[in-house]
N, C-alpha and C positions, 0 to 999 in steps of 0.2 A: 771342232770335230776331232782331229788328232794332233798330237804334238810331233815335233821332229823326232824321228826314230833313230837310235844309234844302232850300230851293227850287232851288238850283243842282243839287244831286244829283238831285232829282225831274225837273227839266227834261232833264238829261242822260240819265237813264234812259229817259224817254218817247221821246226822239229815237232812242236806240239800238233800242228796241223797234219803232219805226216803220220802221226800216231792214230789219227782217226781211222776207223775200220773201212770207211768208204767216203767218197765225195758226198757233201751235203748240198742242200739247195743254195746255200750261201758260200760254197767253196768249190772252186774248179782248178784242176791241175792241167798244165800244158807242158809240152816239150819245147817245140820251136814255132808252133803255129802262131803267127803274129799278123793275121789278116785284119786290117783296120776295121772293116765292117763288122767282123765277128767280135772284135774287142768291144766296139760300141754296143752291140746287142747284149753282150755279157754284162757290161756295166749296168744297163737298165734292169736286166733280169735278176742279177745277183743283188742289186740294191733293193729291189722290191721283195725278193726272197728273204733278205736279212730282216726287213721290217716285219714280215709275216712271222718269222721265227723269233722275234724279240732280240735280235743281235744288233749291236752298235755298228758293226762293219761287216762287209763281205770281202772275200779275197779271191783273186785270180793269180795263180802262181805258175811261172814258167821255170822249167828245169827240174820238174818232178814228174815221174811216171804216174799217169792216172790209174793204172791197174795195180802196180805194186807199191806206190808211194815212195819209191826209191829216188834219191837225189841223183840226177843224171846230168845236170847242167844244161845251159841254153845258149844259143847264139843271138837271141833277141836283145836288141839295144833300143829301148823305148825313147831315150832322149835324143837319138839321132834319126829315129824313124820318121817317115813322112807319108802323107796321103796326097798324091800329086805333088804340088809345090808347097803344101802347107804342113807345118809341123804336126805330128800325130796328136800331141796333147791338145793343141789349139783346135784341131779339127774335131776331136771328140767332144771337147767342151762346147763348141758351137752347136753341135747337133743334139746335145743332152738338154733335157728340161725336167725339173729345174737344174741349174748348173751346179753339179756336185763338186765338192772339193776333194776329188780323188787324187791319189798320190802313187806314182811309180817309184819303187825302191830297187836299186840295183846293188847287189852285194855278193859275197861268196860264202858258200858253206862247204866245208871239206875241200877247199881249193877249187870248187866248181861254181861257175857264175850262175846266179839265180836272179830272177826279177819277180817282185811281189807288187801287185796292184791292190792298194787298199781302197775300198769303196764304201762310202758312208751309206747307211741304210736310208731308205726313203722316209720322208716325213711330210705330213700335210696332204700330199697327193702322190700317186704313183710316178716313178721316174720313167721318162720316155726317151727313146732314141729315134731320131727322124720322125717324131710324132707317134711312134708306136709304143704302147705299153706292153712289156714283156714280163714273163715270170718263168722260173725254173720248175719244171715238172719232171721229177727224177733227175736225169742228167741232161735233159733237153730244154732248149729255150722255146717257149710257146707264147702266142699272143694271149694276154691276160683276159681279153673279152671272151675267149673260147672256154674259159674255166670260171664260170660265174660264182661258184662256191668260194674259190680262192679270192676272187675280186671282192666279194662281199666281206670276207674275213679281213682283207687288207684295209678296206675302208673303215671297218670297225676298229682296227688298230689305230688308224689315224684319228678317229673320233675320240678315243679314250686316252691317247698319249699326247699331252700338251708339249709344246716346244720346251718348256722349262724342265721337263723330266728326261729329255734326251741327253745322251752323253756328250760332253765337250772334250773330255780326255779320260782315257781308261788305262788299266794295267799299271797303276802307280802304287808305290809303297807309301806309307803314311807320310814320311818326310818329303817325298816328291810332291804329294798332293798339297800339303800345307805350304810348301815353298812357292806354289803357283798362286795361292790366294792370300789376300790381305786380311787374314783372320783377325788381327787386332782391331781393325776398323769395324768388323762385324760386332764385336763385343762392345766397342765404344758407342756405336750408333744405337744399340739396344740398351745402353746403360747398365751392362752386366760386367761383373769382375772377370778378368781374364784368368781362366783356369791355370793352375800351376803345372799341370802335367799334360802331355800330348794326348792321352786317351780322353781326357775331359774336353779338350778342344774338338777332337774328332767327333765325339759323341754329340756335342751340341750342334755342330754343323750338320751332322747326319740327321738329327731330329728336325732341322729346318729345311731339309731337302737340298742342301748345298753339295753334299757328298753322299756316296753310298758305297757299301762294301760288298764285293761279290763272293761267290761260294769259295773261291780260292784265297780269300782274305786279302785280295788286292782292291785298291780304291779307284773309284770313278768320280770325277768332278762333273756334276750336272751342268746343263746350260744355265740353270738358275744361279748356281754358285759362281760360274765363270763370268756371266754377264753382270753380276752385281759386285763381285769382289776380286776379279782378276787383278794381279799386280801388273800384268802386261797382256792386254787383249790380243796382241799380235802373236802370242804363243799358242793361241787356240785358233787353228786354221779356219774353222767354220764361222768364227765370230770376229775375225780381224777387221772385216769391212763394216762391222756394226759399231765401231768406235765413232764418237761424235766428231764431226768436222766443223771448224769455225773459220769463216772466211770474211775478211774485211776488204771492201772495194772502195775505190776512189770514185766519188760522184754518185750518180743514181743508177748506173748500169754495171755490167759485169766485164767491161772491156779491160780494166786495169785492176789487178789484185795487189793490195798493199800488204796483206799479211794472211797467212794460212796456217792453221794449227790443227793437228789431229790428236784427239785424246788417246790415252793408252791404258787408263785405269778402268775398272768396272764402274758401272753406273752409280752404285750406292757409295762406294769408297771414294769416287772421284767427283761426286756431284758438287760439293761445296767449293772445291777448287775450280771447277768449270764456271760456276756462277761468279766467283770472285774475279776470275780472269776476264769473263765477259763484261762484268760491271766496270772494270778498269778501262775497257775499250769503248763502251757506249758513251755517246755525247751527253753533256749535262747542260742545264740552263742556269743562268745566274738570276736569282730573284732578289730584289732590293726591298728589304723590310723597312720598318720605321727607323732603325738605327744601324742595321747590319746588312751586309750582302751575304747570301748563302747560295751554294750550289745544290740543285735538286736534279735527280736523274731525269733524262728525257722520257724514259719509259718506266712505268710503275714496276718496282722491284718484284712485288708479289706476282704481277701478271707475267713477267718474263720467267720467273722461277716456275710458275705453274705450267706455262705453255711448253717449256723445255722438258719438264717432268712428263707431261702428257705425250710429247713426241717420243720419249724413250719407252714408255710402258705400253703405248697403243700401237706401235709399229708392227708390221707384218714381217716376222723373222724368216718366212719362207721366200721372201723376195731377195734373191742373192745379188751380191755386188753393190748393194746400196744400204746406207744407214742414215741416221739422223744428221741433219745439217743445219747450222745456224749461220746466216749471212747478214752482214751489217752494211747498209748503204747510208748515204748522207741523210736521206729522208725517210728511212724505214728500216725495220728489222724483220727478217723472214726466217721462219723455223719450219723445216720440212722433214717429214718422216715417210718411209716407204709403206704402202698399203692403203687401200681404200678405207674411208671411215665406215664404221659399222652402223651409224645412224645418219640421217639426213643432216647436212651441215646447217640448214636453217633451223634445226630443232635441237641444237646442242644444249640450249639453256634449260629445256623442259623434259627432254627424253630421258627415260631410265638409263643409267650408265651401263655400257657394255665394254668388255675388254677381251682381246684375244689372249692376253697373257695374265690371267688372274693371279697366279702365284707371284709374279713379278710386281703387279700393281699392288697387291696386298702388302708385300714387304715394304715397298716404297711408302705406303701410307703408314705402316707401323712405325717407321723411323722418322716420320714427319717430313719427308722429302716432297710429297704432294698432298693436296687437300683431301679431306674425307670424300667418300664416294658421292659424286654428283654435284659438289659445291664449287669446283675449280673454275669452270667457265663463267659461272655467275660472278665470281670475284674478279675475273679478268675484265669482263664488260663493265662492272661497277667501278673498277680502278681507272679504266680508260676514260670513263665519264668524269670521274673526280679530277683527273689531270686535264680535262677539256681537250682530249685528243680526238682525231677522226675515228670512226668506228673500226675495230679490228676486222679483218677479212679472212674467211676460210675458203680456200680454193682447192681444186682437185686436179693437179697437173699430172698426166701420164701415170695413173695408178698410185699416186701419192697424195698425202694431205699436207697442205701448206697453210700456215697462219701468218698474216702480215700485221705488224703493229706499225702505225704511221707516226712520224714526229708531229709535234704540235703545229696546227694551222688554225688561224682564226676562222670563225664561221663564214665570214665573207669570202674566204679563200677556198672553201669546200664547194665542190660542184653539187648539182641537184641530186645526183645518184648517191653521193656520200651522205648528204643530209637525210635523204629518205631512208637509207639503210641504218643510219644512226637512230632515226626515229623508230624503226622496226625493232632494233635490238633493245632500245629503251622500253618499248612496249612489252617485249618478252621478259626483260628483267623485272619490270613492275608486276607483270602477271605472276611470275614465280614467287614474288614477295607478297602476293595477294593484295595488291594495292594498285588498281589500274592507272594507266598513264592519263595525265591531264595536260592542258596547256601550261599550267604552272610547273609541273614536274619536268616537262620538256624544256621550258625556259631555263630551269635550274641546270639541266643537263648541258645546254649550250652556253650558259652564262649570259642569257638575254635579259636585259633590263625589263622591269614590269611595264614600263611605258611603251615598250616595243613588242607587246604581246602579239601584235599582228604578224610578226615574223614567224613566231612559233605556229600560229594558225595556218600560215601559208605552207609550212613544212608538213603539218598534219594533213592539209588538203591534198598535197602532192602524194603523200603516202597512201591516202585513201584511194586516190585515182589509180594507182598501180596495184591496189588491193593487197598490200602487205599488212595493213591494220584495218580494223572495223570498229564501229561504235559499240560501246558496252551494252547499250540498249537502244532500240529504235525509238525515234521521237524525242530523244533527250534534248534539253535546252542547250544552246551554244555556250551559255555562261558556265554551266556545270558539266560539260561534256567529258566523258571518260572513254578510253579506247583500249582495245585488246589486239594482240597479234591475230593475223587472219585465221590461224588454225585453232584458236581457243574456243 
């Protein structure tokens, strides 16, 4: 959202705001009025007004006359203010939805104390305070529902402004912008030579939507540029919680944490480092060949890589306070990202791919971090079958999507539900390969010897009973039976 602001920047900003001929829908001046309820309502109204006017931020300034725009100073001290027994900032944050990364700045101009509240513009949906959607009409706060034209216009803004195009940091000179981005990684991943001059670097990043230049020749870093190539995600306040968390637990539960690491780089520039770090932590199996022993990973490298990439690119960035998380247990690997899936979890293998963040997904595909559109989940299922693992599970806990990869277990150690779900995923995989499942292919999937084909037949029968698969055609002979997923 915004970076740390130094005093010179804040003083310059206030002077520019004071030059405006009148208050705007996204700007309000106050002297000493610090009523918490009114501040909360202004937060929502100004945030929505900024989105409607195409501004990255709105501002509420104490210590400036609203009539003359003269700097008069204020007695308001936000960092010590309270609502009841609760700190003001905490109280405001609790009642706002979504939880904006607003910032109070206290400083002096001409030896007079001022306070500036920097308010991010709304995105994805209107900002509410105590459940009420508000908007600025003239200099007044009004319920958004009472102004249907403005409400429709605001939703049109949300519809046409993807997360990636919003501003992560603004009002930067060229050197400041480039200092925040790992631009050498951008050129390296694309296989391009690094330009020898600053203008060449800026031009290329601008063409790809990582940066943009405003009318005052100042630079903005977009969310796309920051989330992909930030040197330090923590410096972008709205994106700090979107860094990947990696946690290693002792045993099969979350009672004891052995290690926890939070990423700090952008997703593209930091991806290979994340995968290498994770690979070093994951358990390995020792396989004895004819002459040599060798270690093989517990989980397929391609599956782990693809699932983590999917968690990064398909997350819902409007969910504040949550980001992608990778958790390692003794018997499984869990990868979670915020946001409900856009397609039914049972139809991941065959549904046309959809993404909330198409520009992010497109770039990750361009640089080979994830598979081509629609092929990733197929390969995840295929590789878990190749490794003779229990079937991966996709779950939906509390508005998130979680995928679970299980460590190897012999068929005899899998319960009936796991066997049936593995049979269903195998039928889905065979269907998208246009080669229906048979007893033979299922035996290969589970590593069942041909003389024990009755075991595969039993699993097929159980899957048919719960109606997750169906016969390829009615009346087919048992010897040559073929099967489809229930939805085919």
